[in-house]
N, CA and C atoms as an extended XYZ file, in Angstrom:
399
Properties=species:S:1:pos:R:3:atomname:S:1:resname:S:1:resid:I:1 pbc="F F F"
N        -7.949        2.616        3.449 N   UNK     1
C        -7.118        1.780        2.588 CA  UNK     1
C        -7.569        0.334        2.765 C   UNK     1
N        -7.834       -0.318        1.637 N   UNK     2
C        -8.235       -1.719        1.659 CA  UNK     2
C        -7.339       -2.519        0.723 C   UNK     2
N        -6.644       -3.494        1.285 N   UNK     3
C        -5.870       -4.438        0.479 CA  UNK     3
C        -6.817       -5.587        0.136 C   UNK     3
N        -7.056       -5.816       -1.153 N   UNK     4
C        -8.003       -6.837       -1.578 CA  UNK     4
C        -7.399       -8.239       -1.571 C   UNK     4
N        -6.149       -8.332       -2.033 N   UNK     5
C        -5.523       -9.655       -2.142 CA  UNK     5
C        -4.084       -9.488       -2.602 C   UNK     5
N        -3.337      -10.569       -2.542 N   UNK     6
C        -2.038      -10.608       -3.205 CA  UNK     6
C        -2.344      -10.861       -4.675 C   UNK     6
N        -2.043       -9.880       -5.509 N   UNK     7
C        -2.331       -9.995       -6.932 CA  UNK     7
C        -1.322      -10.905       -7.612 C   UNK     7
N        -0.032      -10.634       -7.366 N   UNK     8
C         0.998      -11.488       -7.946 CA  UNK     8
C         2.308      -11.360       -7.179 C   UNK     8
N         3.150      -12.329       -7.419 N   UNK     9
C         4.520      -12.332       -6.921 CA  UNK     9
C         5.400      -12.307       -8.163 C   UNK     9
N         6.356      -11.365       -8.194 N   UNK    10
C         7.192      -11.199       -9.383 CA  UNK    10
C         8.593      -11.760       -9.152 C   UNK    10
N         9.080      -12.445      -10.166 N   UNK    11
C        10.400      -13.063      -10.138 CA  UNK    11
C        11.205      -12.479      -11.298 C   UNK    11
N        12.382      -11.934      -11.005 N   UNK    12
C        13.248      -11.417      -12.059 CA  UNK    12
C        14.116      -12.564      -12.571 C   UNK    12
N        14.226      -12.664      -13.895 N   UNK    13
C        14.968      -13.755      -14.524 CA  UNK    13
C        15.908      -13.200      -15.588 C   UNK    13
N        16.956      -13.944      -15.865 N   UNK    14
C        17.890      -13.537      -16.915 CA  UNK    14
C        17.312      -13.776      -18.298 C   UNK    14
N        16.533      -14.862      -18.437 N   UNK    15
C        16.019      -15.253      -19.743 CA  UNK    15
C        14.590      -15.759      -19.573 C   UNK    15
N        13.635      -15.024      -20.134 N   UNK    16
C        12.223      -15.363      -19.987 CA  UNK    16
C        11.897      -16.734      -20.571 C   UNK    16
N        12.444      -17.050      -21.733 N   UNK    17
C        12.168      -18.347      -22.369 CA  UNK    17
C        12.658      -19.495      -21.492 C   UNK    17
N        13.838      -19.341      -20.909 N   UNK    18
C        14.364      -20.394      -20.031 CA  UNK    18
C        13.512      -20.527      -18.772 C   UNK    18
N        13.058      -19.403      -18.231 N   UNK    19
C        12.207      -19.452      -17.038 CA  UNK    19
C        10.870      -20.112      -17.348 C   UNK    19
N        10.328      -19.840      -18.531 N   UNK    20
C         9.059      -20.469      -18.907 CA  UNK    20
C         9.186      -21.979      -19.028 C   UNK    20
N        10.381      -22.465      -19.345 N   UNK    21
C        10.563      -23.918      -19.420 CA  UNK    21
C        10.364      -24.568      -18.052 C   UNK    21
N        10.559      -23.810      -16.984 N   UNK    22
C        10.303      -24.331      -15.634 CA  UNK    22
C         8.857      -24.073      -15.231 C   UNK    22
N         8.443      -22.793      -15.223 N   UNK    23
C         7.133      -22.428      -14.699 CA  UNK    23
C         5.972      -22.948      -15.555 C   UNK    23
N         6.126      -22.900      -16.877 N   UNK    24
C         5.070      -23.363      -17.780 CA  UNK    24
C         5.214      -24.851      -18.066 C   UNK    24
N         6.400      -25.228      -18.557 N   UNK    25
C         6.571      -26.589      -19.052 CA  UNK    25
C         6.697      -27.627      -17.934 C   UNK    25
N         7.515      -27.363      -16.929 N   UNK    26
C         7.711      -28.342      -15.854 CA  UNK    26
C         6.581      -28.287      -14.823 C   UNK    26
N         6.163      -27.075      -14.422 N   UNK    27
C         5.139      -26.946      -13.383 CA  UNK    27
C         3.720      -26.978      -13.941 C   UNK    27
N         3.579      -26.809      -15.245 N   UNK    28
C         2.263      -26.898      -15.869 CA  UNK    28
C         1.399      -25.660      -15.745 C   UNK    28
N         1.993      -24.523      -15.352 N   UNK    29
C         1.222      -23.287      -15.290 CA  UNK    29
C         1.009      -22.753      -16.708 C   UNK    29
N        -0.102      -22.097      -16.925 N   UNK    30
C        -0.458      -21.590      -18.250 CA  UNK    30
C        -0.158      -20.094      -18.310 C   UNK    30
N         0.461      -19.654      -19.390 N   UNK    31
C         0.743      -18.228      -19.585 CA  UNK    31
C        -0.562      -17.542      -19.992 C   UNK    31
N        -1.008      -16.583      -19.178 N   UNK    32
C        -2.238      -15.856      -19.492 CA  UNK    32
C        -1.957      -14.591      -20.289 C   UNK    32
N        -0.761      -14.065      -20.133 N   UNK    33
C        -0.408      -12.820      -20.814 CA  UNK    33
C         1.107      -12.754      -20.909 C   UNK    33
N         1.601      -12.339      -22.065 N   UNK    34
C         3.033      -12.134      -22.249 CA  UNK    34
C         3.198      -10.880      -23.086 C   UNK    34
N         4.032       -9.953      -22.621 N   UNK    35
C         4.205       -8.711      -23.356 CA  UNK    35
C         5.538       -8.063      -23.035 C   UNK    35
N         5.882       -7.109      -23.879 N   UNK    36
C         7.054       -6.270      -23.659 CA  UNK    36
C         6.548       -4.872      -23.357 C   UNK    36
N         7.074       -4.265      -22.288 N   UNK    37
C         6.724       -2.892      -21.929 CA  UNK    37
C         7.987       -2.046      -22.016 C   UNK    37
N         8.239       -1.445      -23.197 N   UNK    38
C         9.456       -0.651      -23.372 CA  UNK    38
C         9.576        0.489      -22.361 C   UNK    38
N         8.437        1.089      -21.953 N   UNK    39
C         8.486        2.193      -20.999 CA  UNK    39
C         8.990        1.760      -19.622 C   UNK    39
N         8.874        0.459      -19.328 N   UNK    40
C         9.422       -0.073      -18.074 CA  UNK    40
C        10.672       -0.916      -18.329 C   UNK    40
N        11.090       -1.007      -19.600 N   UNK    41
C        12.305       -1.715      -19.996 CA  UNK    41
C        12.279       -3.187      -19.580 C   UNK    41
N        11.133       -3.855      -19.829 N   UNK    42
C        10.988       -5.223      -19.349 CA  UNK    42
C        10.111       -6.060      -20.287 C   UNK    42
N        10.468       -7.345      -20.374 N   UNK    43
C         9.605       -8.356      -20.985 CA  UNK    43
C         8.986       -9.128      -19.825 C   UNK    43
N         7.698       -9.460      -19.934 N   UNK    44
C         7.042      -10.126      -18.816 CA  UNK    44
C         6.080      -11.198      -19.294 C   UNK    44
N         5.866      -12.154      -18.390 N   UNK    45
C         4.871      -13.203      -18.612 CA  UNK    45
C         4.131      -13.413      -17.295 C   UNK    45
N         2.814      -13.606      -17.395 N   UNK    46
C         1.981      -13.847      -16.224 CA  UNK    46
C         1.440      -15.266      -16.275 C   UNK    46
N         1.556      -15.967      -15.145 N   UNK    47
C         1.099      -17.347      -15.052 CA  UNK    47
C         0.175      -17.466      -13.836 C   UNK    47
N        -1.147      -17.543      -14.058 N   UNK    48
C        -2.089      -17.621      -12.938 CA  UNK    48
C        -1.954      -18.919      -12.154 C   UNK    48
N        -2.220      -18.785      -10.854 N   UNK    49
C        -2.314      -19.930       -9.966 CA  UNK    49
C        -3.309      -19.557       -8.880 C   UNK    49
N        -4.477      -20.172       -8.914 N   UNK    50
C        -5.525      -19.796       -7.972 CA  UNK    50
C        -5.983      -18.378       -8.235 C   UNK    50
N        -6.061      -17.575       -7.176 N   UNK    51
C        -6.524      -16.191       -7.278 CA  UNK    51
C        -5.367      -15.214       -7.467 C   UNK    51
N        -4.163      -15.727       -7.666 N   UNK    52
C        -2.977      -14.883       -7.838 CA  UNK    52
C        -2.222      -15.325       -9.083 C   UNK    52
N        -1.111      -14.641       -9.340 N   UNK    53
C        -0.283      -14.987      -10.486 CA  UNK    53
C         1.187      -14.940      -10.098 C   UNK    53
N         1.989      -15.602      -10.902 N   UNK    54
C         3.433      -15.427      -10.862 CA  UNK    54
C         3.768      -14.590      -12.083 C   UNK    54
N         4.516      -13.516      -11.866 N   UNK    55
C         4.951      -12.653      -12.964 CA  UNK    55
C         6.450      -12.864      -13.140 C   UNK    55
N         6.857      -13.223      -14.351 N   UNK    56
C         8.274      -13.365      -14.664 CA  UNK    56
C         8.724      -12.103      -15.396 C   UNK    56
N         9.846      -11.528      -14.957 N   UNK    57
C        10.356      -10.275      -15.514 CA  UNK    57
C        11.759      -10.475      -16.067 C   UNK    57
N        11.956      -10.139      -17.328 N   UNK    58
C        13.290      -10.139      -17.929 CA  UNK    58
C        13.615       -8.709      -18.361 C   UNK    58
N        14.708       -8.140      -17.858 N   UNK    59
C        15.064       -6.791      -18.289 CA  UNK    59
C        15.436       -6.766      -19.769 C   UNK    59
N        15.058       -5.673      -20.438 N   UNK    60
C        15.420       -5.505      -21.843 CA  UNK    60
C        16.862       -5.010      -21.943 C   UNK    60
N        17.244       -4.091      -21.058 N   UNK    61
C        18.577       -3.507      -21.067 CA  UNK    61
C        19.231       -3.688      -19.695 C   UNK    61
N        20.525       -3.982      -19.659 N   UNK    62
C        21.202       -4.184      -18.376 CA  UNK    62
C        21.282       -2.921      -17.510 C   UNK    62
N        21.143       -1.743      -18.120 N   UNK    63
C        21.245       -0.510      -17.339 CA  UNK    63
C        19.877        0.014      -16.864 C   UNK    63
N        18.804       -0.756      -17.094 N   UNK    64
C        17.481       -0.381      -16.588 CA  UNK    64
C        17.404       -0.701      -15.090 C   UNK    64
N        16.351       -0.249      -14.446 N   UNK    65
C        16.173       -0.538      -13.020 CA  UNK    65
C        16.157       -2.027      -12.734 C   UNK    65
N        15.398       -2.775      -13.513 N   UNK    66
C        15.333       -4.223      -13.304 CA  UNK    66
C        16.640       -4.881      -13.720 C   UNK    66
N        17.285       -4.356      -14.748 N   UNK    67
C        18.592       -4.881      -15.166 CA  UNK    67
C        19.638       -4.715      -14.082 C   UNK    67
N        19.661       -3.535      -13.450 N   UNK    68
C        20.607       -3.303      -12.348 CA  UNK    68
C        20.270       -4.181      -11.145 C   UNK    68
N        18.980       -4.362      -10.866 N   UNK    69
C        18.546       -5.245       -9.782 CA  UNK    69
C        19.069       -6.661      -10.024 C   UNK    69
N        18.888       -7.163      -11.243 N   UNK    70
C        19.348       -8.509      -11.597 CA  UNK    70
C        20.861       -8.619      -11.448 C   UNK    70
N        21.602       -7.608      -11.875 N   UNK    71
C        23.064       -7.630      -11.772 CA  UNK    71
C        23.521       -7.647      -10.311 C   UNK    71
N        22.825       -6.898       -9.449 N   UNK    72
C        23.205       -6.823       -8.025 CA  UNK    72
C        22.796       -8.059       -7.237 C   UNK    72
N        21.587       -8.548       -7.487 N   UNK    73
C        21.018       -9.579       -6.614 CA  UNK    73
C        20.820      -10.938       -7.270 C   UNK    73
N        20.921      -10.980       -8.586 N   UNK    74
C        20.699      -12.241       -9.283 CA  UNK    74
C        19.216      -12.537       -9.442 C   UNK    74
N        18.943      -13.681      -10.020 N   UNK    75
C        17.558      -14.084      -10.242 CA  UNK    75
C        16.867      -14.373       -8.920 C   UNK    75
N        15.559      -14.140       -8.890 N   UNK    76
C        14.778      -14.463       -7.701 CA  UNK    76
C        13.641      -13.477       -7.497 C   UNK    76
N        13.107      -13.497       -6.278 N   UNK    77
C        11.962      -12.646       -5.941 CA  UNK    77
C        12.289      -11.179       -6.188 C   UNK    77
N        11.418      -10.487       -6.919 N   UNK    78
C        11.597       -9.064       -7.190 CA  UNK    78
C        10.635       -8.220       -6.365 C   UNK    78
N         9.343       -8.555       -6.397 N   UNK    79
C         8.375       -7.797       -5.604 CA  UNK    79
C         7.114       -8.602       -5.352 C   UNK    79
N         6.338       -8.102       -4.400 N   UNK    80
C         5.001       -8.624       -4.121 CA  UNK    80
C         4.027       -7.527       -4.511 C   UNK    80
N         2.970       -7.885       -5.210 N   UNK    81
C         1.972       -6.910       -5.651 CA  UNK    81
C         0.677       -7.121       -4.885 C   UNK    81
N         0.184       -6.029       -4.289 N   UNK    82
C        -1.078       -6.050       -3.557 CA  UNK    82
C        -2.111       -5.250       -4.338 C   UNK    82
N        -3.282       -5.828       -4.545 N   UNK    83
C        -4.355       -5.120       -5.234 CA  UNK    83
C        -5.116       -4.258       -4.239 C   UNK    83
N        -5.371       -3.019       -4.624 N   UNK    84
C        -6.124       -2.078       -3.785 CA  UNK    84
C        -7.316       -1.551       -4.573 C   UNK    84
N        -8.330       -1.038       -3.842 N   UNK    85
C        -9.518       -0.472       -4.484 CA  UNK    85
C        -9.251        0.903       -5.073 C   UNK    85
N        -8.548        1.745       -4.325 N   UNK    86
C        -8.355        3.148       -4.699 CA  UNK    86
C        -6.888        3.500       -4.484 C   UNK    86
N        -6.108        3.472       -5.550 N   UNK    87
C        -4.667        3.671       -5.444 CA  UNK    87
C        -4.320        5.083       -4.975 C   UNK    87
N        -5.002        6.090       -5.492 N   UNK    88
C        -4.723        7.474       -5.074 CA  UNK    88
C        -4.918        7.632       -3.572 C   UNK    88
N        -6.032        7.139       -3.059 N   UNK    89
C        -6.323        7.243       -1.623 CA  UNK    89
C        -5.318        6.432       -0.804 C   UNK    89
N        -4.941        5.275       -1.297 N   UNK    90
C        -3.958        4.436       -0.598 CA  UNK    90
C        -2.620        5.153       -0.503 C   UNK    90
N        -2.175        5.760       -1.606 N   UNK    91
C        -0.903        6.490       -1.594 CA  UNK    91
C        -0.954        7.677       -0.644 C   UNK    91
N        -2.075        8.394       -0.638 N   UNK    92
C        -2.216        9.539        0.271 CA  UNK    92
C        -2.149        9.089        1.729 C   UNK    92
N        -2.808        7.987        2.028 N   UNK    93
C        -2.794        7.464        3.396 CA  UNK    93
C        -1.405        6.985        3.795 C   UNK    93
N        -0.729        6.291        2.905 N   UNK    94
C         0.620        5.813        3.200 CA  UNK    94
C         1.581        6.986        3.396 C   UNK    94
N         1.472        7.985        2.543 N   UNK    95
C         2.328        9.168        2.670 CA  UNK    95
C         2.077        9.867        4.006 C   UNK    95
N         0.810        9.992        4.398 N   UNK    96
C         0.471       10.618        5.678 CA  UNK    96
C         1.037        9.827        6.860 C   UNK    96
N         1.165        8.525        6.696 N   UNK    97
C         1.729        7.666        7.747 CA  UNK    97
C         3.256        7.652        7.741 C   UNK    97
N         3.852        8.319        6.755 N   UNK    98
C         5.305        8.390        6.683 CA  UNK    98
C         5.957        7.216        5.991 C   UNK    98
N         5.177        6.435        5.239 N   UNK    99
C         5.722        5.292        4.513 CA  UNK    99
C         6.592        5.794        3.367 C   UNK    99
N         7.757        5.183        3.194 N   UNK   100
C         8.686        5.596        2.142 CA  UNK   100
C         8.208        5.051        0.795 C   UNK   100
N         7.792        5.948       -0.077 N   UNK   101
C         7.264        5.571       -1.386 CA  UNK   101
C         8.287        5.813       -2.484 C   UNK   101
N         8.242        4.989       -3.515 N   UNK   102
C         8.992        5.255       -4.737 CA  UNK   102
C         8.142        6.161       -5.620 C   UNK   102
N         6.852        5.850       -5.698 N   UNK   103
C         5.917        6.617       -6.527 CA  UNK   103
C         4.883        7.297       -5.645 C   UNK   103
N         4.771        8.609       -5.771 N   UNK   104
C         3.722        9.326       -5.048 CA  UNK   104
C         2.483        9.510       -5.910 C   UNK   104
N         2.620        9.251       -7.205 N   UNK   105
C         1.484        9.266       -8.120 CA  UNK   105
C         1.514        7.973       -8.937 C   UNK   105
N         0.346        7.442       -9.261 N   UNK   106
C         0.289        6.187      -10.020 CA  UNK   106
C         0.870        6.341      -11.421 C   UNK   106
N         1.315        5.196      -11.955 N   UNK   107
C         1.762        5.124      -13.343 CA  UNK   107
C         1.149        3.880      -13.971 C   UNK   107
N         1.245        3.775      -15.256 N   UNK   108
C         0.618        2.663      -15.987 CA  UNK   108
C         1.415        1.375      -15.791 C   UNK   108
N         0.700        0.295      -15.488 N   UNK   109
C         1.285       -1.036      -15.394 CA  UNK   109
C         0.599       -1.966      -16.383 C   UNK   109
N         0.883       -3.236      -16.301 N   UNK   110
C         0.332       -4.210      -17.250 CA  UNK   110
C        -1.179       -4.365      -17.121 C   UNK   110
N        -1.729       -4.198      -15.905 N   UNK   111
C        -3.159       -4.433      -15.683 CA  UNK   111
C        -3.910       -3.218      -15.161 C   UNK   111
N        -3.241       -2.085      -15.013 N   UNK   112
C        -3.912       -0.908      -14.475 CA  UNK   112
C        -2.895        0.083      -13.948 C   UNK   112
N        -3.299        0.874      -12.965 N   UNK   113
C        -2.416        1.866      -12.357 CA  UNK   113
C        -1.616        1.220      -11.237 C   UNK   113
N        -0.314        1.550      -11.155 N   UNK   114
C         0.568        0.963      -10.147 CA  UNK   114
C         1.389        2.052       -9.471 C   UNK   114
N         1.883        1.722       -8.293 N   UNK   115
C         2.843        2.552       -7.563 CA  UNK   115
C         3.601        1.615       -6.632 C   UNK   115
N         4.808        2.022       -6.244 N   UNK   116
C         5.661        1.149       -5.446 CA  UNK   116
C         6.017        1.768       -4.104 C   UNK   116
N         6.062        0.906       -3.093 N   UNK   117
C         6.593        1.257       -1.774 CA  UNK   117
C         8.057        0.841       -1.773 C   UNK   117
N         8.923        1.723       -1.316 N   UNK   118
C        10.360        1.455       -1.314 CA  UNK   118
C        10.693        0.303       -0.361 C   UNK   118
N        11.611       -0.585       -0.750 N   UNK   119
C        12.003       -1.683        0.141 CA  UNK   119
C        12.536       -1.198        1.498 C   UNK   119
N        13.171       -0.022        1.513 N   UNK   120
C        13.674        0.501        2.789 CA  UNK   120
C        12.536        0.808        3.753 C   UNK   120
N        11.341        1.049        3.227 N   UNK   121
C        10.189        1.327        4.066 CA  UNK   121
C         9.327        0.109        4.324 C   UNK   121
N         9.744       -1.051        3.816 N   UNK   122
C         8.939       -2.277        3.956 CA  UNK   122
C         9.816       -3.470        4.326 C   UNK   122
N        10.810       -3.220        5.163 N   UNK   123
C        11.672       -4.281        5.692 CA  UNK   123
C        12.315       -5.124        4.598 C   UNK   123
N        12.793       -4.435        3.549 N   UNK   124
C        13.555       -5.104        2.499 CA  UNK   124
C        12.749       -5.662        1.349 C   UNK   124
N        11.421       -5.479        1.367 N   UNK   125
C        10.581       -6.029        0.302 CA  UNK   125
C        10.028       -4.893       -0.551 C   UNK   125
N        10.221       -4.978       -1.868 N   UNK   126
C         9.603       -4.039       -2.788 CA  UNK   126
C         8.136       -4.432       -2.906 C   UNK   126
N         7.244       -3.475       -2.634 N   UNK   127
C         5.810       -3.744       -2.704 CA  UNK   127
C         5.199       -2.896       -3.813 C   UNK   127
N         4.525       -3.559       -4.719 N   UNK   128
C         3.769       -2.885       -5.778 CA  UNK   128
C         2.312       -2.823       -5.343 C   UNK   128
N         1.697       -1.679       -5.516 N   UNK   129
C         0.278       -1.514       -5.285 CA  UNK   129
C        -0.390       -1.373       -6.641 C   UNK   129
N        -1.493       -2.074       -6.855 N   UNK   130
C        -2.167       -2.124       -8.152 CA  UNK   130
C        -3.643       -1.825       -8.000 C   UNK   130
N        -4.128       -0.903       -8.808 N   UNK   131
C        -5.569       -0.707       -8.978 CA  UNK   131
C        -5.886       -1.180      -10.374 C   UNK   131
N        -6.552       -2.321      -10.479 N   UNK   132
C        -6.868       -2.919      -11.795 CA  UNK   132
C        -7.867       -2.064      -12.545 C   UNK   132
N        -7.736       -2.087      -13.890 N   UNK   133
C        -8.688       -1.377      -14.759 CA  UNK   133
C       -10.051       -2.032      -14.680 C   UNK   133
């Protein structure tokens, strides 16, 4: 298993347009990608900074996973994403080590295949693993 870098840090927000007024307009970060992913029930924007990005997430529906997260915890840090070379091999290794996974098989994300480590298995932090296309 090789962790290449921190790919992005994700922040859940109530309103993407309002969040962009801070991250884009006040801080001067440029939006590299903005899209809606109905299969994940989320609107998102990516703002690069150096070799990483900030991902802003707005839930589409309040009863989605991210919507429930926002209702319980409010706006703020949602997850840290680590880029890996081989997601299948990484998941197999983590499972063999007894790491608590949300996803045992990859699924489609904004930039490639993704899977998540459960916060209960990572000291309260949701970790996304990404194998870029």
